[in-house]
C-alpha positions in Angstrom: 61.6 -41.1 -67.3 62.2 -39.0 -64.2 61.8 -40.9 -60.9 60.5 -39.5 -57.7 63.1 -40.3 -55.1 61.0 -38.9 -52.2 59.7 -41.6 -49.9 55.9 -41.7 -49.8 54.5 -40.2 -46.6 53.3 -42.7 -44.0 49.7 -42.5 -42.9 50.8 -41.0 -39.6 52.8 -38.3 -41.5 49.9 -37.5 -43.7 47.6 -37.1 -40.6 50.2 -34.8 -38.9 50.4 -32.7 -42.1 46.7 -32.5 -42.2 46.5 -31.5 -38.5 49.1 -28.7 -39.2 47.0 -27.5 -42.1 43.8 -27.5 -40.1 45.5 -25.7 -37.2 47.4 -23.1 -39.1 45.9 -22.6 -42.5 42.2 -22.3 -41.5 40.6 -19.1 -40.4 39.8 -18.7 -36.7 37.5 -15.7 -37.2 33.7 -16.1 -36.9 32.1 -13.9 -39.5 29.1 -11.7 -38.6 27.0 -13.1 -41.4 26.3 -16.8 -42.3 28.9 -18.4 -44.4 27.5 -19.1 -47.9 29.5 -21.6 -49.9 31.0 -20.2 -53.1 29.8 -16.7 -52.1 31.8 -16.1 -48.9 35.5 -15.6 -49.8 37.5 -18.6 -48.5 34.3 -20.2 -47.2 35.9 -23.6 -47.0 38.8 -22.3 -44.8 36.7 -21.2 -41.8 37.0 -23.2 -38.6 33.4 -22.4 -37.6 32.0 -25.0 -40.0 30.8 -28.5 -39.2 33.1 -30.0 -41.8 36.1 -28.6 -39.9 35.0 -30.4 -36.7 34.1 -33.6 -38.6 37.5 -33.6 -40.2 39.2 -33.6 -36.9 36.8 -36.2 -35.4 37.3 -38.7 -38.3 41.1 -38.4 -38.0 40.9 -39.0 -34.3 38.8 -42.1 -34.8 41.4 -43.4 -37.4 44.2 -42.7 -35.0 42.4 -44.6 -32.2 41.6 -47.5 -34.5 45.3 -47.8 -35.4 46.4 -47.4 -31.8 48.6 -44.3 -32.6 47.6 -42.2 -29.5 49.8 -43.5 -26.8 49.6 -41.0 -23.9 46.7 -41.3 -21.5 46.4 -37.4 -21.5 46.1 -37.3 -25.3 43.6 -40.2 -25.2 41.4 -38.3 -22.7 41.6 -35.1 -24.7 40.5 -37.0 -27.8 37.6 -38.7 -25.9 36.5 -35.3 -24.6 36.6 -33.8 -28.1 34.6 -36.7 -29.6 32.0 -36.3 -26.8 31.7 -32.6 -27.6 31.2 -33.4 -31.3 28.4 -35.8 -30.4 26.6 -33.1 -28.5 26.5 -30.9 -31.6 25.8 -33.7 -34.1 22.6 -33.1 -36.0 22.1 -29.6 -34.7 22.2 -26.3 -36.4 24.4 -24.8 -33.7 26.5 -21.8 -34.6 30.0 -22.3 -33.4 31.4 -20.0 -30.7 34.9 -18.8 -30.0 35.3 -21.5 -27.2 34.4 -24.2 -29.7 37.2 -23.1 -32.1 39.6 -22.8 -29.1 38.6 -26.4 -28.2 39.4 -27.6 -31.7 42.7 -25.7 -31.7 43.6 -27.2 -28.4 43.0 -30.8 -29.6 45.0 -30.1 -32.8 47.9 -28.9 -30.6 47.7 -32.0 -28.4 47.6 -34.3 -31.4 50.4 -32.6 -33.3 52.6 -32.9 -30.2 51.5 -36.5 -29.6 52.3 -37.6 -33.1 55.5 -35.6 -33.7 
């Protein structure tokens, strides 16, 4: 049997990889029409979806729980992002360019913080 000699990724490395994917592989554009799952091409790759913001928030909470965010600046940025997410929780808000910019900014901060 062939063995896999690659070391398994640590949880931190998995989160960094996930942040890279969210930052660089998702679509920044905001379509003119509502995104309809399975009808809009690449619907699951748009940043202007609640699941995108939830994914970032949940990872931030995990990092906080594990104490992996060391710098006070990054901690403050995370708190601000989580507060923003609370303001849109349970609403049918359509995301704006500045919301996506905010998500990109926190992803950049976290990628730098964890690398």
